[in-house]
N, C-alpha and C positions, 0 to 999 in steps of 0.2 A: 167020299170026299167030305172034308169037314166043313161045317157051316161057317160063313164069314163072322157071325157073332161070336162063335167059339174061339176063332183065331184072334179076334180083337180083344176078347176077354183075357186070353193068355198074354197078349202083348201088354195089356194094362197091368196084369198081376206081375209080369216080369219087371216092368219099369218101376212099379211101386216097391217091389222087393229090393231092387237095386238102390232105391232111395233109402230104404230101411237099413240096408247094409252100410250105407254111407253115413248113417246117423242123422239124416235129415228129418225122417218121420218114423213113427212107430207103426208097424204093419201088422194087422190082424186079418187073417184069411178066414172069413166066416162063409166060405163057399158051401153052398148046398147043392147036392146032386139034383138035377132036374128029374122030376118023376114023369118021364116019358113025354113031357110037353116041350116042344122045341122053343116055345116063346118064354119059357121060364129061364131067367137069367141069374147067374151067380151074383151074390152080394159081395162087395168089397168094402171093407171099412178101413179108414185111415185116420189115425189119431196123431195130431202134432205132438212132438215130444216136448217135455217141460224145459229142456235145456236149449231149445231153439224157438223162443217165443215170437220172434219176428218173421218166421217163415210160414207161409200159408199157401197150400196148394190152390191152384186156380180152378176151383170147382164150386158148384152150388151145393149147399148142405141140405140133406133130408134125413129124417130119423130112420134108422135101420129097423125093419120089421121082424127080423129073425129072433128066435129064442135065444141064440147065443149072445146076441147084442144086448138083449134086455136083461140078461142075468149077469152081465159083466160088471165087475166092481168099478170100472172106469166107463164113463159115458161114451159109447161108440157113435161115430158119425158116418153115415153112408154118403159117399161122394160120387156123383154122376158127372162124367166129363161133359164139357160144353159141346153142343152140336156143331158139326162142321161138314161142309160138302167137299172139302179138299183132302185127298189122301195124304198130302204132305202135312196138313195140319193134324190129321189123326195120329200120325206117327211122330209128330214133332215133340222133342223132349220138353218144350215149354208148356205143352198141354199138361204134363205131369210134373212140371217144375214148381218154382216158388215165386211168389210175388215179393218184390223188394219193398220194405217199409220205407215211407218217406223219411229222409234224414231229419234227425232231431234239430229243433231250432237252436241256434247258437246261444249259449248262455250270455247274459248281459256282461258288459265289461266290468272291470274291478270297481267301477263307479259305485256299485251297491255298497261297498265297504270303504269308499274313499273318505278321507278325513273331512273334506268340505261338506259331505252330506250331513254332518252334525252341526254345521254352522247355524247359529241362532239369530243372526241378523244379516242384513244385506252387506254392510261394511265388512263383516267377518267373512262372508262368502267371497266377496271381491278380493280380499287379501289373500285368500287361499287359491284362487283360480286365475288371477290376472297374468301370471307368468306361463300359462298353459301353452304347451308345444305338442299337443296330441294329434294335430293334423298339420298339413303343409302350410296352412295360412299363418301359422305362428311365426314362420320364417320370413314372411313378406309384409307383415303388418308394421305400422308405425306405432299405433296404440291399441291396446285391448279395450274395446268399447263395451263396458259392462251394462250400464243402465243408469237412469236418473229419475228423480222425482220423489214423491211421497211414499215412504215405506209401508204406509197403512192405507194406500189409495183405494178408493172404491172402484176406480176405473183403471185398467191396465191396457196400454196401447202396445201392440206388438208388430214390428216390421220384419223385413226379410234379413237385411244385412247392412252394415255400415257402408257409406260411400267415402269419397275422398275427403270431404270436410270432416266427417265423423272420425275417420282414421287419423286425421291430423290433430283433432282436438280431444279425442277419447270420450266423446259424448254422442249419444244417438240423436238423430234428427236436428242437426244444427245448420245444415246448408239451406239452400233455397226451399227445398221440400220441407225441411224442418220448420222454417219460418211460416210456410203456409199451414202446416199442421197446427202451430201455435194459434194462428188466426181462426182456424176451424174450431179448435177447442174453445177459444174465447167466445165464438159466436153461439155456442150452446152452453155458455156459463161455466166452463171449466178453465181455471187457470192452469198453465203448464205445470206449475209446481204442485198442484193438487193431485195430478195423476202420476202414474208410474209408466215410464217409457223404456222399452227394451227391444232388442232384435233377437231373432232365432240364432243367428251367427254373430259372434262377438268380434270377429276380425274381418277386415275388408277383403273380399275376393278380388284378385287382380282384374283391372279394367271393368270393375263393377259387374262381372259375370254372375250368373246364378250360382248359388252354393251347390256343391256336388254332394252326393249322397253320403260319402264317408265323412265329409265335413259336418253335415247336419247330424249324423249319428254321434259324433264326438261332442258337439256343442249343445244339442238339445237338452241333455240332462241338466245343464246349468240353468237353462230357461225354466225347466220344471221346478227346480229348487227356488228360483226367484218367485215363481207363482205361489209356491207353498208358503214362502215367507210373507209375501204381500197379502195374499188371500183376498184378491179383488172380488167385487160383487159382479162386475161385468168386464169382458175383454173386447177390445176393438182391434181386429186384425186388418192391417193395411196392405192391400195388394193381393192378387190371386196366388202368387208364389208363396206368400206367407201362410195363407189359409190352407192351401193344398198341402203344404209341408206339415202343418200342424195336424190336419185331419187325415193325412196319409191317403188322399184320394184326389181325383181330378174333377174339378168343377169349372163351370164358366161363371164369370162375374154376374152375368144376367140371371143365372139360375139361383145364386145364393145371396146376392145383395138384398138388403131389406128384410132378411129372414133371421130369426133367432136360432143359432146353432148351439152346440155345447162342446166345450173342451175341458177335460178333466173335471167335469161336474159343474163348470161355470158357464153361465149364458155368454154367448159370443156372437158378435155381429161383425160383418166385414164390409169394407168399402174400398174405393180406389186409393192407391198409394198417392200421396201428395206429389211425388215426382211425375206420376202418370198424369195427374191433373194439370201440371205445368205444361206438359207436352200436348195434352188434349183438353183444352178449356171447355169444350162442349160437354164434358163429363161432370163438370162442377155442380150442375143442377141435381143430378142423380146422387152425388156424394152428399150434397146438402140435405136431401131428403133422408138419406141413410142416417146421418148423425142426429138429425132432429128426432127421428124415431128412436134412436139409441137413448137420447136424453129423456124422452117420454117414458120409455120402459124402465130406465134407471130410476127415475123419480117415483114411478109406480111401485117398484120393488122396495124402495126405501119406505114409502108410506105404508106398505103392508106390514112392516115390522114395528 
């Protein structure tokens, strides 16, 4: 009666040969006859073929100790199957199959070569993108809300998306929340016209809902270009949705307010959105502490230069 190890070895070799015939792997049998010792096991080397770079057998790799492997012009790799206590797993084709490589990330949209990418000023950029219809918000907006303020501002304020007043006037932060923002800036000695104010999304989402991921994906490159043109020394992100969208992560306001973050190499701080402060007046003290710290760090950064 044949030993179980011999039967399993033949099954392994059979399945590996089948894959070789299918062109999935290159099969080299460097089987050595056991010299009367039952514990001596044949060696099986499997080398992935060059024309199938993304296919890798699910095995752990160990160097082959045989002479045949060491003299081969191509580096042989001995593959030992993963341990399993289940007969079904031992004979499962997946044990000798291939791992599927993660799909490649989608290439960026044509924005990389879009004409507006070469815009040398904010007015030129606005002229090229204000008719954008790349997402569904283009069909529902009243006005494209580009941005406003000093094109060479040291401080750039970034919000989430326009509201009803902004959509009607085509300017960010002009409603009640915008009026409060103006007062906050003035309280730390920034005139509204001295800073640059923009939103991640340039069109109002219906009913002031949060921007959806596809809308953000289409609109964010415009904001990045605005940042590149303004080159601010500091960024103030207003609201948790804005900062989480920018950083592509989930935070709580308590965990990040009062801390210096970084976005595209620029120091960034975040605090409550003015509209949230109108709904929750008890948060105003914390927001006041945040913007005072921002002013202090801003002045220190300028004095160091």
